[in-house]
Every structure is written in C-alpha cells, then in structure tokens.
N, C-alpha and C positions, 0 to 999 in steps of 0.2 A: 503184632503177638505171633508167637510161637504155641501151638498145640499144648506143647506139653504149659508152658505158664496158662496157659488159657483155663485149661481143666484144673492146675492145681487152684485158680482163682474159683474156680466152678464149686471144687471140695470145698475152701473157706466160706462160701456163698451158703453151703447146703447147712453147713454145720451152724452158721451163725444163723442161718431161719431156725433151727433147731432148737436154739437157746434163744429166739424170738419168740417159737410157738409155747417155750414153757414159761415165758411172762405173759403172752397173749393168756393161758390158762388163770394167772391169776386177774388181770385186767378186766376178763369178763365172770368170773367168781364172786370177786371182789365188788362189782357194780350191784350186786345185789346185798350185799352186807354194806356197802357205805363205806368201806374201809380205805384207807388210802392205799394203793398200786407201790407205793414204794416200802412202807412200815404199817404192822408190825412185819418182820422177815416172815417166809414160809414156816406152817407150820402144820402137823397132822390134825385134819377137822374132828378127831374121836378124841385122842388123849392132849392133845395141845402140846405137846412135844415139840419142838424146833427142830426142821428138817435142814442136818448139816451139809454143809457146800457138796460133801463126796455122797449125798444121798440126794442130789436136785439136780444131779448129771442127765440131761434131756435123752429120755427111752432108754439107757444103758442102765439106769440108776433102776427104774422100774423091773429091767430084765433079772438084775441082780439081785435086788432084793423079793423076788418070783412075786411083786404087785402087792405087797402087805408093806406096814408100816415098820419098821425095824424096832421101833419099841413095842408098840401094844399090840403086832401083828394083824392089824385090822385091814380089812380091802382097799386097796388104791383103786380108785376108777382107772375102768380103761382110757377115759377121754384125754388122761394126761400125755400117754405116748402118741395117744392117732392124733392130737391137735398138734404136737410138737414134727412128728412126723409128715404129716401135711402140709405144715408150713414151713417145712424144710424143704422138700419136694416141691412146691412152690415157690419158693425163691429161685430153685435150680432150673426149674421151668423159664419161669421168666428172665432168667440170667441167659441161659443157649436160646430163648428165642428174641432178645433185645441186643444184649451185649457186641453180637456180631456186628450190628447196625451201628455202632459207635466209631467201628475201625475201618467203614468204609471209606473209601476216598470218591468226594473230599468228604474229610471229616468235619460233622455236625455235630455242635454240642447240643442242641436239643434231640437229637439220636440218645445223644448218653441218658438223659432224664428218663425215658422211656422204663430203663428198669429200675430205677428207685419208684417211680411213680406207681408202676404197678405193685412191685412190692409192697408199698405202703398201703394201696387202696385195699390191697388182697390180705394183708394184716388186719385191716378193720373187717373187712369183711367176715374174716373169719371168727374174729367179737361177735360180731351181730349174730353170725349164724351157731354159736354156740348159744349164747344167753335165750335167743329163738326156739331151739332145738330143744334146751330143758328146762323151760318154765313158761316158754309161749310169751315172751317179755323182750321188745326191742327199746332198748335206752336212747333218748334224742340227741344224748352227748356223743355218743358212735357215729349216730346214721347221718346228724349236722356234720359232724368231722367229717365224712366220707365225702359229704355233697358239698361243702368249704375245698377239702382239696382235689377235687374233678374240676369242679370254675377254677380254683388258682390255676391250675395244669393248664387250663384250656384258653385262658389270660393270656399265656409267656407263650402262646402260640400263635398270639391276635384271635383267637376265637371266643369272646368271651361273651358276644351276644348271642353265638349260636348257642353257648352253654348254659346262658338263663333262659331261652329260647326253650331247648331242650327240656329243662330243669322241670318250667312251668307246663308244658305238655303233659309229660311225663306223671308227675303229681297231680292234673286235673282227670289225668285217664285214669289211674287208679283211684280217685275219688270218684269220679264218675261211675268206676265197678264196682265201688262200695254202696255206693248210691240205691244202683239198681237191687244189690242185697236186700239193703233196706227196704225195699218197698215189698220183695216177697218175702222177706222173713223177721220184720222190724228189727232186724241188729244188723250193725257192719258186714259186710262181705267181708271184709279186710281191716287190719289195723293201721293207726296213722301212721306207724313205723314203718311199712309198706309202702306208704305215700311217700314217703323221705326217698327210702330206695330205690323208688321207680325215678323220682325225682333228681337222685345221683347216675342213673342208668341213661335218662335222657340227657343230659347236662354231658356225661362220658360220649354217648352214641350218636346225637340228633334224633330229630322227630322220626325219618323214617324206620332207621334203624332199633328206635326203640318198639316200633310195632312189632320187630321180626324177634326180638330180645322178649316181649312180651308173651307170643303162641311159644316161644322155645322154655319160657317159663314154665305155661300151664303144661308140655307136654311132660316137661320132668317132674313137676308137681302131680300127675297121673301115675306115672311110672313111680313115684316111692309110695302114691296109696294105694295102687294097687295090692302088692301083695299083702299088707295089712286089713284090707278089705275083704281080699279072698279068702284069707284067714278067719275075720270073722264071722263069712258067709258059713264055710265049713262047719266052726262051732256051732252056730246057728241050724245046722244040719239042714241051709237054704241050698241041696243039691240042686233044686230045677234052675235057680238064679247061675250057680256056676258055671252049668252046661249054656243055659243062653247065652253067658257071660263068653264063655271060650268058644262057642260058634257064631256069636258077633266079631271077637277078636279076629278069628282064622278069618271069617267073610272079609274084614278090614285089610287084610292082612294080602290076601287073594287079590283084593281089587285092583291092584297095579302091578299083578304078574304077568309076563307074556302070555301067557294061555290064555287069559281073561278078554286082556287088550289086542288080541287078535282075529278076536268074533267080532260078528258082522255088529252094528250099533244096535240092533232091535233086543239081542242077547246081552249087551253091555247096559242096556236101559231096564234089561226086565231084574238083573243082577244088581243093579242101585236101588231100584224097588224093594226086591228082598232085602236089599241092606238096612236102607231106611223102617221095612216093618218090623225086623229084626231088634233093629236099635230105639224105637218108639215102644215096643211093648217091653223090651230089658227098661228102660226107660219107669214107665207104668208101674213095675214088680218093684221097683226100687223105691219108688217114691211112697208105696204104701206098705212098705214092710217097717214095721214095728220097731222091731230088735235095732235098727239104722236110726230112728227116729229117737229113739231112747238112749242109745250109744254110737252117735257119728265118729264117721273114721273122719280123724285130725290129722294134718300137718303141717306146720307153719310154711308159711308161702315165702316168709320174707331169703331163707336160703335157696327155694327155688332162683328165684328173681336173681341172686345175687351171682349164683352159677352162670345162670343163661348169661348176665351182664356180661361175664368174662371170655365166653364161647362167643359171644357177638363180637365184641369187638376183636378175637382175634381168628376167627374163621364166619365171618359176618354173610362175606359173601358165597360161601359154599352151601350154610345154612340156606340162604335167601333162594339161591337156586334149585335145590332139595326141594325146599316147599311148591316153588315152581311147575315144577317136576311133578308132584302130588297134584297139584290141581290141574295141571294141562296134558 
C-alpha cells in the first residue's frame, strides 16, 4: 500500500473516530437515565429541542455554535467535543500503530485484528472513564463487555487459559486492596467496577505485566490528585504542609540524579534516611489534618487503571525497565 492511500485511510479513521466519540457521549450519558442509546434522537438537555443533523457534526458544530444550543442558547458541555476528539485521536493512533503490521510479509490475519480490537476496547474504556469521572459510577454492562471482548480476542490467539488466569489474578488483587481499605477505614478502598477493570487488565496483559500496569495506575492516580490536593492545602492556608510536600518532592527527584548517586555509599544512606524522615513527618501531618478528613480529595481510580492498561500494553517493556532503573 502506498503512503498516500495509507494516510487517506488514516484520515477516514480519524473522522470515523470523531463520529464514534459522539456516539460514546450518548452511550455514557444515557446509562444514567436508562434510555435507549438509539431512540429518542439527541436533544438539548435544557429546552428539549431536537438537535438537527447539521448541529450534530462532531467538534465542528460545537465550534460553529460557540458552545451553545441553537434554540435556547444554554451552554453545551465541553465534554462533547473533548470526548469526540480524544476518540478520533485514539483511533488514529491505533491505526498508525497496528495497521502497518497487517501489511508485513508474510501477511498475518491475526495482526489485522489488532487495530479493530484496540479501537473497540478503547471506545469502551472511554465510556467507562466518562461515567466514572462524571458521577463516580461504573456500570457492569460496560466493564463486563470490556472483559468479554478481551477474553474473546485472547481465545482467537490460543491464549484463553492465560486470559482467564490473568483475569482472576487481576480481580483478586483489586479485591485484596479493597479489603485492606476495609480494615483501616471500614469501607472498600475501590468499587467493584474497579475489580472488573483490573480483571480486564489481567486478561489482556497477563499476571506479570498486570503488576506493572497496577503500579503505573497508582502513579497516574497520584499525578491526577496532586494538583487538587495542593490547591486544597493552599485554600486552607496550610503553607507548612505545602512547603514540606515541595521539599519531599524535590528530594525524591534528586535521589536518582547523577550528582547524588556518584557520592559514596555513606552519603547515599544519609540522604535516604533524611528522605524517609521527611516522608514520615509529611504523612503524620496529613493524617492529622482535619480539613482533609472532613473533605478528602477524590479522583476515580478507573480512568487511571484504563490508561495504565493501554500504556503497559504498548510500552510495557520500556516502563518495566524504567521502574527497575529507579529501584537499582
């Protein structure tokens, strides 16, 4: 296949992804209302006016209308164009990642399945992420569908047993973590929806790489929470905690820089001890902070798990080597 045709198909894939993204918005929002995803047609949530086809063009219509309903001029959520664009970009990424494999010599039909497979599980993941972020709810119909599609795909590749073992291990690991949360806080640390997502990750990646994905998800989760956490501390005028958190973060970054690792072992041990002391004191202050207990910072774990699943599936080896570098 020549480059021009390949790129033209890529453009078609992107536009298709935009349209599917528009549909995913409908699927996710109607999951809350229980309405059919086919009927009734899309309408303005405020005035109830039917959205005409020319006002329902992904991304473009939002820009033309200035983010407002044509009929009542109420604000249209930014979620709609964002989800449409993310879906289109995701489809295009998977096309350029996997489609060239299908045209390798010799041709393999299994490689041809990689693009549609990742496109489908990406679409389901977008729906799960929307409902989780919007209302902190994950619907079983979405998560179980994700798990079923992954197991079916692994079955076509002769890895059905590996997928089942990975799914059980993933779900068991998340339930174990939830149980630990129950011991300390008398409530589940994670919802059952997260266990289904973890089962999907285990089925796709296997037991060993599931661990890499879980660690990656925790890092992503921390990165998502920190901005809100810092903002909350500043609002509460907890400047001491903000400063201490900054010091701890800088020390953590410095730990693996050359001018620290090149020093003799005694200096490195002293640095690690100081890092542990600062970290312990920071945790102590956080645990005793009343404002955090009354209004804890929360970000759903499902989107972090899903993003980690795709990152590990595509770049698992690189991520694993990076973690090993940090440890050793």
